[in-house]
NUTORTI-198838 format. One record per residue: residue in one letter; x, z, y of N, C-alpha, C in turn; residue number from 1. Coordinates in steps of 0.02 Angstrom, whole numbers. Each point is the difference from the previous one (the first is absolute). Layout:
 type n.east   n.up n.north ca.east  ca.up ca.north c.east   c.up c.north seq
    A      X      Z       Y       X      Z        Y      X      Z       Y NUM
...
***
This chain:
 type n.east   n.up n.north ca.east  ca.up ca.north c.east   c.up c.north seq
    M  -7808  -1513    1193      70    -25       23     42    -22     -68   1
    D    -43     12     -69      25     -2      -66    -18    -73     -14   2
    K    -61     -5      14     -27    -78       -8     46    -42      37   3
    V     32     16      65      22    -53       43     70     -5     -59   4
    I     23     47     -12      71     11      -27     -3    -51     -73   5
    D    -59     36     -20      11    -48      -73    -18    -77      21   6
    A    -37    -28      31     -18    -71       29     67    -14      22   7
    L     58     16      28      41    -28       43     45      5    -105   8
    Q     19     35     -10      31    -14      -46    -11    -38     -46   9
    G    -76     -1     -26      -9    -77      -46      2    -57      35  10
    L     -5     -2      77      23    -47       28    104    -28      -8  11
    W     25     85       3      51    -49      -21     27    -18     -73  12
    E    -38     47     -46      21    -37      -68    -43    -53       4  13
    M    -32    -56      36      -8    -46      -14      5    -55      15  14
    S     79     34      81      31    -36       19     59    -58     -56  15
    G     17    -49      35      65    -24      -36     51     62      15  16
    F     34     54      54      38      9      -24     20     66     -72  17
    T    -59      5     -14       2     16      -66      1    -36     -80  18
    T    -17    -78      29      11    -33      -76     38    -33     -13  19
    L     30    -65      94      50    -25      -10     50     27     -26  20
    K     50    -40     -46      83     17      -11     50    -38      82  21
    P     61     30     -45      49    -36       83      1    -66     -41  22
    E     -3    -39     -67     -10    -76       15    -58    -16      19  23
    H    -43     -2      15     -68    -22       40     15     -1      37  24
    F     39     38      50      21     -9       80     67    -44       3  25
    L     38      0     -77      29    -51       32     -1    -80      -5  26
    M    -47     12     -44     -47    -90        3    -50     -3      54  27
    V     -7     56      41     -50      9       88     75    -65      18  28
    L     49     52      15      62    -42       45      3    -52     -10  29
    V      9    -28     -79      14    -76      -18    -55    -39      43  30
    A    -82     18     -16     -51    -32       31     29      4      60  31
    L     10     50      63      14      9       65     47    -49      13  32
    I     72    -33     -39      28    -39       16     -3    -99     -11  33
    F    -88     25     -54      -4    -50      -26    -44    -54      84  34
    L    -52     81      21     -39    -34       68     59     -9      34  35
    Y     51     39      37      47    -23       41     19    -94      -4  36
    L      8     -7     -69      40    -67       -4    -62    -62       2  37
    A    -68     28      -6     -29    -28       -8    -28     -2     108  38
    I    -12     52      14     -11    -10       55     50    -20      72  39
    K     45     39      -4      62    -10       45     29    -64     -22  40
    K     23    -29     -70      49    -46      -10    -51    -55     -12  41
    E    -69      0     -17     -49    -31      -15     39    -62     -51  42
    Y     10     20     -58       5     -2      -56    -47     -7     -38  43
    E    -35    -72     -12     -63      6      -45    -38     38      10  44
    P    -39     13      68     -44     60        0    -36      6     -26  45
    L    -56    -69     -17     -48      2      -23      4     22     -89  46
    L     22      6     -23      36     40      -74     11     59       3  47
    L     61     -9      29      52     85       24    -43     36      25  48
    L    -53    -21      58     -10     88       26    -77     16     -51  49
    P    -39    -69     -52     -65     46      -23     35     46     -63  50
    I     63    -44     -12      44     28      -75     -2     69      15  51
    A     45     19      63      42     62        7    -48     37      42  52
    F    -52      2      36     -63     47      -25    -34     40     -44  53
    G     -2    -55     -41     -27     10      -81     48     58      -5  54
    M     59     -9     -23      43     27      -29     35     70      52  55
    L    -36     13      66     -10     54       28    -51     34     -35  56
    L    -84    -36       5     -41     44      -10      1     39     -56  57
    V     29    -51     -47      -6     56      -71     27     19     -38  58
    N     63     12      54      64     70        3    -35     58      14  59
    L     -8    -24      63     -48     63       52    -86     24     -39  60
    F    -31    -45     -37     -49     12      -38      2    -49     -64  61
    P     24     39     -64       1    -42      -68    -52     -3     -33  62
    D    -64     21      23     -71      8      -18    -36    -82       1  63
    I     37     -7      69     -26    -71       43     14    -65     -81  64
    M     42      7     -40       3    -58      -38    -30     47     -73  65
    A    -52     57     -10     -15     45      -52    -36    -37     -56  66
    K      4     -9     -48     -59    -37      -58    -54     41       0  67
    P    -69    -21     -11     -55     20       -6     18     54     -74  68
    S    -48     50      11      13     61      -63    -70     25     -14  69
    I     -4     44     -49     -50     36        7     37    104     -17  70
    V    -24      3      30      39     97       14    -72     36     -18  71
    N    -19     49     -49     -59     27      -25    -51    -30      -9  72
    G     20    -36     -15     -78    -56      -13    -34    -24      65  73
    I     27    -15      83      -3    -34       53     47    -51       5  74
    H    -32    -61      34      47    -72      -11     21     18      69  75
    E     79    -12       2      29     11       61     23    -61      33  76
    P    -20    -31      37      17    -75       34     99    -14      11  77
    G    -13    -43     -15      87     -6       33     39    -34      63  78
    G     51     13      15     -14    -17       68      0    -58      38  79
    L     18    -24      41     -43    -38       44     27    -45      -3  80
    L     84    -23     -15      57    -45      -17      8     -8     -74  81
    Y    -22     40     -40     -34    -21      -70    -42    -62     -29  82
    Y    -50      5      63     -55    -34      -12     39    -94      18  83
    L     41     23      53      22    -72       34     47    -12     -41  84
    Y     36     36     -12      64    -24      -55    -34    -26     -71  85
    Q    -54    -16       4     -20    -52      -66     11    -54       9  86
    G      1    -43      74      27    -41      -17     42    -26     -13  87
    D     57     29      13      76     16      -25      9    -23     -74  88
    E    -42     42     -17       8     -3      -78    -31    -34     -49  89
    L    -66    -12      49     -39    -67      -41     31    -60       9  90
    G     48      2      36      37    -69       36    -56    -46      33  91
    I    -50     28      64     -21    -12       30     42    -29      65  92
    F     27     55      43      24    -14       74     64    -66     -18  93
    P     26      0     -45      70    -31       -2    -26    -92      14  94
    P    -46     -4     -49     -28    -83        1    -23      0     105  95
    L    -53     52     -11     -36      6       72     64    -38      52  96
    I     56     24       1      43      8       54     26    -63     -15  97
    F     10    -49     -65      10    -47      -27    -27    -48      38  98
    M    -59    -10     -12     -76    -20       44     45     -8      76  99
    G    -32     35      31      48     12       67     47    -37      13 100
    V     67     14     -28      50    -39        7     -9    -65       3 101
    G    -21    -32     -42     -20    -51      -16    -72    -59      55 102
    A    -15     46      20     -36    -25       51     16      3      62 103
    M     53     35      14      65      1       58     42    -48      11 104
    T     30    -32     -65      67    -37      -12    -17    -80     -13 105
    D     32    -18      29      22    -85        2     30    -23     -36 106
    F    -16    -21     -63      31    -29      -70     13    -59      29 107
    G     25    -29      45       2    -53       48     86    -18     -18 108
    P     41     53      34      76    -34      -30     26     15     -53 109
    L    -24     19     -52      -9     28      -72    -12    -85     -29 110
    I    -50    -32      13      -8    -49      -27     40    -48      43 111
    A     -7    -23      33      70    -56       48     75      2      -6 112
    N     16     60     -48      55     25      -32      5     34     -61 113
    P    -10    -44     -49      -5     56      -80     65     25       4 114
    K     53    -38       6      56     56        9     19     76     -20 115
    S    -53    -14      79     -21     89       -2     -5     66     -49 116
    F    -43    -34     -52     -12     39      -72     67      4     -24 117
    L     40    -44      -8      76     32      -28     25     51      48 118
    L      8     23      64      -3     37       42    -29     65      -7 119
    G    -53    -12     -40     -47     57       14     -2     20     -85 120
    A     13    -32     -47      25     11      -76     65     34      31 121
    A     43    -15      33      74     45      -10    -18     66      24 122
    A    -23      3      64      -9     72        8    -49     47     -52 123
    Q    -18    -28     -25     -26     53      -62     57     38     -57 124
    F     40    -31      -1      50      8      -25      1     79      -5 125
    G     -3     29      54       3     78        0    -33     34     -36 126
    I    -61    -38     -42     -65     29      -37     53     19     -50 127
    F     16    -30     -14      13     -2      -75     64     56      -3 128
    F     68     -3      65      49     24       -5    -43     61      -4 129
    A    -40     20      24     -38     94       22    -37      5     -84 130
    F    -31    -69     -26      -7     11      -75     55     27     -26 131
    V     61    -10     -11      44    -15      -65     34     57      34 132
    G      3     53      84      25     52      -10    -15     51      -5 133
    A    -98     -4      -9     -21     42       -5    -24     25     -80 134
    L      7    -46     -28       9      1      -91     77     39     -12 135
    L     50     -3      47      82     38      -39    -33     70      45 136
    L    -14    -19      54     -21    101       19    -44      9     -55 137
    G    -37    -13     -48     -44     68      -28    -53    -21      -3 138
    F    -43    -81      26     -71     -4       33    -19    -22     -63 139
    T    -69      0     -11     -31    -34      -66     -1    -89      13 140
    F    -24    -13     -31      12    -99       33    -70      8      39 141
    P    -75     50      -8     -25    -24       34     -5     26     103 142
    E     50     71      -7       2      4       58     77    -23      27 143
    A     41    -45     -63      64    -27       66    -46    -65      15 144
    A    -61    -22     -31     -12    -69       29    -46      6      60 145
    S    -38     68      21     -28     19       49     40     36      63 146
    I     63      4     -34      52     27       55     22    -67      45 147
    G     32    -61     -53      16    -69        3    -13    -32      67 148
    I    -53      0      10     -66    -12       37     24      7      75 149
    I     19     72       6      25     16       68     46    -55      14 150
    G     54    -26     -11      37    -40       -5    -25    -77      57 151
    G    -63      0     -23     -23    -67       36    -29      8      77 152
    A     -7     76      -5     -39     16       97    -49      9     -30 153
    D    -36     -2     -31    -104    -20        0    -34     69     -12 154
    G      4     30      28     -51     46      -19    -59     10     -12 155
    P    -50    -40      -9     -50      5      -14      2    -23     -69 156
    T     55    -53     -43      25    -42      -54     21     72     -45 157
    A     61     27      39      16     69      -29    -56     38     -18 158
    I    -53     23      34     -33     51      -16    -54    -18     -61 159
    Y    -26    -54      23     -25    -45      -48     29     11    -103 160
    T     66    -15      15      18     -9      -60     26    102     -17 161
    A     -2     26      45       9     88      -15    -56     17     -41 162
    T    -60    -30      31     -79     19      -18      7     -5     -69 163
    R     37    -46     -26     -37    -49      -57     76     34     -78 164
    L     58     17      37      49     33      -52     39     49      28 165
    A     -8     42      57      35     59        3    -41     54      78 166
    K    -59     18     -44     -46     30       54     47     40      41 167
    D     19     58     -59      43     53       28     66      7      67 168
    L     11   -108       5      62      8       29    -28    -46      83 169
    M    -67     13     -11     -21    -63       54     13     47      77 170
    G     -9     66      -7      21      5       71     94    -13      25 171
    P     34     13     -46      59      0       -5     37    -90      34 172
    I    -57    -33     -58      13    -92       10    -23    -20      70 173
    A    -70     13       5     -25    -28       88     29     50      39 174
    V     27     51      20      39     21       65     58    -51     -18 175
    A     39     -1     -45      72    -45        3    -28    -68      21 176
    A    -41     -8     -32      -7    -81       36    -22    -19      58 177
    Y    -49     40      29     -13    -19       61     41     39      42 178
    S     40     48      -1      33     19       32     59    -59      13 179
    Y     34    -45     -48      43    -25        1    -10    -71      35 180
    M    -91    -13       0     -23    -41       20     -5     18      87 181
    A    -17     58      17      25      3       65     69      9      22 182
    L     46     12     -23      81      5       21     11    -73      -6 183
    V    -34    -60     -20      36    -70      -12     37     -7      90 184
    P    -30     19      32      64    -24       73     76     24       7 185
    V     -7     63     -62      68     49       20     23    -23     -71 186
    I    -26     -4     -44      32    -15      -69     20    -86      -3 187
    Q    -37    -45      18      20    -79        2     40    -35      31 188
    P     32     22      79      25    -32       21     76     36     -24 189
    P     16     46      -6     104    -10      -15    -14    -37     -62 190
    I    -16     17     -32      11    -61      -97    -26    -62      44 191
    M    -31    -38      47      -5    -74       -6     54     -8      60 192
    R     46     24      39      63      2       39     56    -15     -35 193
    A     -3     71     -50      48     -1      -59      4    -65     -33 194
    L    -58    -21     -37      24    -68      -42      8    -68      55 195
    T    -20     -1      45       6    -71       30     45      6      55 196
    T     31    -57      16      27    -25       48    -27      3      87 197
    K     36      4      38     -63    -18       66      5    -70     -11 198
    K     23    -66     -18     -21    -66      -26    -68      6      -6 199
    E      2     28     -57     -55     25      -51    -67      9      40 200
    R     18     48      15     -35     28       39    -46    -47      67 201
    A     43    -40       7      -4    -33       55    -53    -48       4 202
    V    -11    -32     -60     -23    -68      -37    -62      2      20 203
    K    -17    -67      39     -58    -24       29    -57    -48     -56 204
    M    -61     40     -37     -11    -53      -28    -58    -32      33 205
    E    -12    -81     -43     -57    -39        0    -55     30      19 206
    Q    -42    -49      31     -66     48        5    -33    -30     -69 207
    L    -61     61      -8     -34    -14      -61    -39    -61       4 208
    R    -12    -49     -33     -59    -41      -16    -57     26       8 209
    S    -54     -9      19     -75     -1       16    -27      9     -65 210
    V    -43     47     -20     -11      6      -58    -83    -25       9 211
    S    -48    -54     -36     -69      7        4    -48     52     -25 212
    K    -42      0      43     -57     44      -31    -26     14     -83 213
    L    -10    -63      11      -2    -16      -99     53     26     -34 214
    E     53      3       6      96     57      -39    -44     73      10 215
    K    -18      9      62     -15     69       19    -63     38     -46 216
    I    -28    -45      14     -52     14      -61    -12     -9     -62 217
    L     51    -56     -38       2    -13      -66     55     54     -33 218
    F     60     35      53      54     36      -23    -34     76     -61 219
    P    -40     46      65     -35     53      -19     -4    -14     -93 220
    I    -67    -54     -14     -44     -2      -51     64    -40     -19 221
    I     38    -43     -26      52     -3      -39     51     54     -42 222
    V     28     41      66      28     67      -28    -39     36     -44 223
    T    -44     16      30     -63     40      -47     16    -13     -38 224
    I     -3    -62     -31     -44    -51      -76     88     24     -48 225
    F     44    -21      33      70     -8      -26     17     63     -14 226
    V     12     61      34      20     56      -20    -43     44     -19 227
    V    -71     -6     -11     -54     40      -32      1     -2     -49 228
    I     20    -76     -50     -25    -41      -53     72      1     -28 229
    L     55     17      33      88     26      -16     14     95     -21 230
    L    -45     14      44       5     76       -1    -87     33      38 231
    P    -19     -1     -41     -82     39       20    -12     66      32 232
    S     64     42     -27      13     73       18     14    -26      76 233
    T     22    -39      17     -12     -7       85    -59    -26      46 234
    A    -55    -19     -29     -37    -10        4    -47     33      85 235
    P    -14     78     -34      -1     28       79     25     12      75 236
    L     75    -12     -25      52    -18       82     -5    -69      26 237
    I     10    -10     -56       7   -104       18    -59    -28      26 238
    G    -44     13     -45     -68      7       18    -33      2      53 239
    M     15     42      13     -14     50       80     28    -38      54 240
    L     61     -5      -5      52    -23       51    -16    -70      15 241
    M    -23    -37     -53     -22    -67       -2    -52     -4      36 242
    L    -59     33     -34     -71     -7       31      6     27      85 243
    G     16     45      29      27      0       57     24    -56      33 244
    N     24    -26     -19      43    -73       26    -30    -34       1 245
    L    -57    -31     -49     -24    -73      -14    -68     56      59 246
    F    -21     42      20     -32     44       69     22    -51      67 247
    K     48     13     -10      48    -35       50     -1    -82      -4 248
    E     34    -16     -20      10    -63      -16    -77    -50      -3 249
    S    -40     34     -27     -60    -60      -10    -35     -3      71 250
    G     -6     49      49     -27      3       61    -93    -23       4 251
    V    -31     14     -42     -73     40      -25    -17     48      -6 252
    V     36     74      -2      14     72        6     21     18      35 253
    N      8    -20      87      13     44       41      2     69      -7 254
    K    -58     37      -4     -14     55        1     19     25     -64 255
    L     12    -26     -57      43     38      -43     45     13      -6 256
    T     49    -57      40      52     21        3     32     43      51 257
    E    -45    -13      50      13     66       66    -17     82     -48 258
    T    -47    -12     -33      -5     62      -36     51     37     -40 259
    A     36    -47     -48      43      4      -25     60     17      28 260
    A     23    -47      35      65     21       31    -19     58      64 261
    N    -37     15       0       0     45       82    -32     70     -57 262
    S    -66      7      30     -40     66      -30      7     43     -68 263
    L     -8    -51     -60       2     40      -42     82    -13      -2 264
    M     48    -41       5      36     20      -23     37     62      41 265
    Y     -7     20      53      33     66       22    -55     64     -24 266
    I    -52     -3     -21     -29     37      -32     47     27     -58 267
    I     17    -53     -34       8     20      -83     74     27      22 268
    V     46    -35      44      53     28       13      0     85      13 269
    I    -42     30      48      -2     60       13    -33     32     -66 270
    F    -45    -16     -35      -4     22      -71     68      2     -44 271
    L     19    -56       4      72     -7      -65     53     35      29 272
    G      1     12      87      65     22        8      5     87     -16 273
    V    -76     25      53       7     62      -29    -17     39     -66 274
    T    -10    -42     -34     -18     36      -86     61    -19     -19 275
    V     36    -63      14      81     15      -38     36     54      45 276
    G     -2      8      23      39     87       50    -22     34     -37 277
    A    -68     -8     -29     -35     67      -16     45     29     -93 278
    T      1    -58       3      35      3      -68     75     49     -19 279
    T     39     -2      78      59     32       20     -2     46     -26 280
    T    -18     80     -38      -5     64      -10     50     -6      -2 281
    A     30     66      27      76     42      -32     11      3     -60 282
    E    -53     14     -25      14      7      -87     19    -64     -23 283
    A    -33    -37       6       1    -77      -34     73    -58      43 284
    F     11     24      70      45    -25       46     86     31      -9 285
    L    -18     55      -1      78     18      -12     32     21     -61 286
    K      9    -54     -24      36    -10      -56     98    -45     -19 287
    I     17      9     -50      37    -51        8    -23    -63     -32 288
    D    -44    -21      -6     -28    -69      -36      7    -26      73 289
    T    -56     45      42     -15    -57       65     92    -13      44 290
    L     30     51       2      51    -44       27     43    -51     -26 291
    K     -7    -11     -59      24    -26      -59    -45    -86      39 292
    I    -67      5      -8     -40    -79       22      1      8      67 293
    L     53     44      52     -18    -20       68     79    -33      31 294
    A     40     14     -77      75    -16        6    -13   -100     -12 295
    L    -37     21     -97     -17    -79      -11     -9    -47      46 296
    G    -59     42      42     -62    -50       40     62    -31      30 297
    L     35     35      31      40     -6       75     38    -73     -10 298
    I     60     24     -89      36    -23       -9    -30    -78       0 299
    A    -78    -13     -32      -8    -43      -27    -50    -40      60 300
    F      0     31      55     -24    -51       72     64    -38      22 301
    C     55     51     -30      59    -26       47     28    -54     -34 302
    I    -13     -7     -60      42    -47      -50    -59    -72      -5 303
    G    -73     21      26     -55    -53      -19     26    -50      76 304
    T     -2     38      62      42    -29       66     34    -48      -5 305
    A     83     30     -31      41    -12      -28     19    -75     -35 306
    S    -38      3     -41     -16    -56      -48    -73    -72      19 307
    G    -23     27      60     -39    -49       33     84    -24      49 308
    V      3     21      32      62    -44       44     50    -13     -20 309
    L     16     23     -70      59    -26      -50    -39   -102     -20 310
    L    -33      6     -18     -22    -65      -35    -24    -54      64 311
    G    -26     61      62      -3    -56       62     61    -22      28 312
    K     67     27      -5      67    -18       -6     -3    -44     -25 313
    L     -6     -6     -87      16    -50      -46    -56    -71      22 314
    M    -51      2      35     -54    -42       11     46    -30      79 315
    C     18     30      45      22    -10       52     58    -64      16 316
    K     44     32     -91      60    -60      -15    -27    -44     -13 317
    L    -52    -17     -51     -25    -64      -21    -32    -37      32 318
    S    -30     31      52     -32    -57       38     34    -11      64 319
    G     61     26     -10      55    -38       77      3     31      38 320
    G    -47     75      23      -6     49       33    -82     -7      56 321
    K    -25     -9     -53     -77    -33       28    -31     76      11 322
    I     37     50     -52     -87     47      -18     60     89      26 323
    N    -43     29      39      37     46       10    -12     48     -47 324
    P     70     35     -14       5     54      -62    -61     70      22 325
    L    -12     17      65     -36     30       20    -76     11     -40 326
    I    -27    -44       3     -54     -3      -12    -14     26     -74 327
    G     55     19     -25      -9      2      -99    -19     96      16 328
    A     42      5      32     -19     89       -6    -98      0      33 329
    A    -42    -27       5     -69    -10       26    -26    -12     -70 330
    G     45     -5     -52     -41     -5      -77     -7     78     -14 331
    V     -4     31      18      -6     72      -49   -103     -7      55 332
    S    -40     41     -26     -70    -10       19    -20     44      82 333
    A     45     16      35     -24     49       37    -19    -57      76 334
    V    -71     -2     -28     -28    -86       40    -31     50      80 335
    P     29    -45      60      56    -31        0     31     31      39 336
    M     19     55     -16      77     24       26     43     -4     -16 337
    S     42    -18     -69      36    -42      -10     22    -68      22 338
    A    -63    -15      12       7    -79       34     13     15      81 339
    R    -38     44      26      55     16       81     73     13      -6 340
    I     -3     36     -49      82     23        4     57    -54       8 341
    A    -43    -39     -66      59    -74       -3      0    -30      70 342
    Q    -77    -21      49       9    -23       71     48     42      22 343
    K     16     58       4       5     54       59     82    -20      -7 344
    V     22     13     -60      74     -6      -30     22    -71      27 345
    G    -15    -58     -25      21    -76       24    -14     22      84 346
    K    -65    -25      18      14     37       81     69     29      49 347
    E     11     50     -51      68     14       52     59    -44       1 348
    E     -1    -28     -46      68    -56       -9    -30    -59      47 349
    D    -56     -6       9      -3    -61       38   -114      4      38 350
    P     18      8      54     -69     37       25    -50    -55     -14 351
    T     23    -56     -16     -49    -55       12     -1    -18     -82 352
    N     16     31     -29      -9     15      -85    -87     -7      -9 353
    F    -40    -28     -56     -66     33       10     19    -19    -103 354
    L     -8     65     -25      -3     -4      -69    -47     57     -32 355
    L    -71      4      54     -49     30      -21    -42    -14     -68 356
    M    -13    -65      15     -49    -38      -51     34    -19     -35 357
    H     70    -12     -22      21    -35      -65     26     63     -27 358
    A      0     81      21       0     53      -38    -61     10     -24 359
    M    -57    -22      38     -75     10      -45    -11    -43     -71 360
    G     40    -30     -12      -1    -54      -74     29     69     -29 361
    P     71     19      -1      17     59      -60    -58     50      -8 362
    N     -4     25      74     -34     67        3    -62    -19     -46 363
    V    -40    -64      16     -79     20      -35     26     -6     -94 364
    A     47    -34      -6      27    -40      -86     18     81      -4 365
    G     31     36      43      13     97      -46    -81     36     -24 366
    V    -44    -26      54     -56     47      -28     -2    -43     -66 367
    I    -20    -54      -9     -19    -17      -54     43      3     -72 368
    G     69    -15      21      31     36      -50     21     82     -20 369
    S    -18     47      34     -19     56       -3    -50     24     -38 370
    A    -58    -29       4     -73      4      -33     28    -58     -70 371
    V     38    -39     -13      24    -39      -60     33     54     -38 372
    A     65     26      48      44     57      -42    -49     45     -30 373
    A    -46     43      30     -30     35      -30    -71    -19     -59 374
    G    -25    -43      30     -20    -41      -77     23      0     -56 375
    V     45    -14       6      55    -12      -58     24     64     -30 376
    F     -9     58      49      38     72      -32    -73      9     -29 377
    L    -79      5      19     -49     17      -42    -40    -30     -45 378
    A     38    -67      -4       3    -19      -73     30      3     -54 379
    L     65     30      33      58     36      -36    -21     70     -44 380
    F    -21     38      43      -8     65       18    -47     43     -21 381
***
């Protein structure tokens, strides 16, 4: 009987009830809320669900992210997610995500309407607002640069930049970036409606010209050469984005295109999401700095959306009412969610209006723009 009691006592001492603190259970509650948003509300579930589950795991069992160690001369291996996390820390996973995005994305609308680059650029204003705001709140220049990328609603770029400039803040930065990407359907429509009139939202745009196969093949090659020469630090992100797109448009490597856009993409999404969630331990996440980052990210995302819409309004006036300002909101990098939101809000005013392909131009430009902004920060800091 004594042995049974000792065994039960040992089991109790090894359980989480004796090792976990109240703050861990608070983070478990946050994880459960994120799971609810991903499953019930379907807010970007492909990313939010693995992130939330990684958050749940690491706060129930912190050793799952433990580093390898030597105890009494014996080598103790690290936790499972620690090893998977090396793909984040070494900057491997975000560029591979970009390759998948490139393989899935049609750059035709951007090529057909180069003015979309202006709308994509305008929506990056939120990045620089968050950068300045972070400096005013006491963050260092590298930390502020990493926080600023949240304003572009580009999770992979935010993670890539944070791993280079502010590893200690990667958890809050990644969660903020992906949370606001997931909340695009909630955050953007009120801003779009507030800044536009009913007449502007109902503007019908002319059908885009047909883009030739040669143009689609040359575009990723030319962009890669130009951007990488200008900002070499963007090579991993821009290079992989354009490589994926070249797979798609070349038409000669269908199996590579399918793998990059599906199997590989989803495998990396699982690893990236779970390991990003696993960086949000209670000790690292429950700080005043985290609240600052979340607030800055939200404000920056709102400003990015607003600046895109406002430039859209200006272009609408200058074009004599031929450009619907709603497509400016798609200049943030949440592909293709923000383009779909522009379509949805426009369709509310006129069910026969079709803005999706027009909005994809600024949307793709936003992806390139956020990568370029990250390259500028990496070059500076």
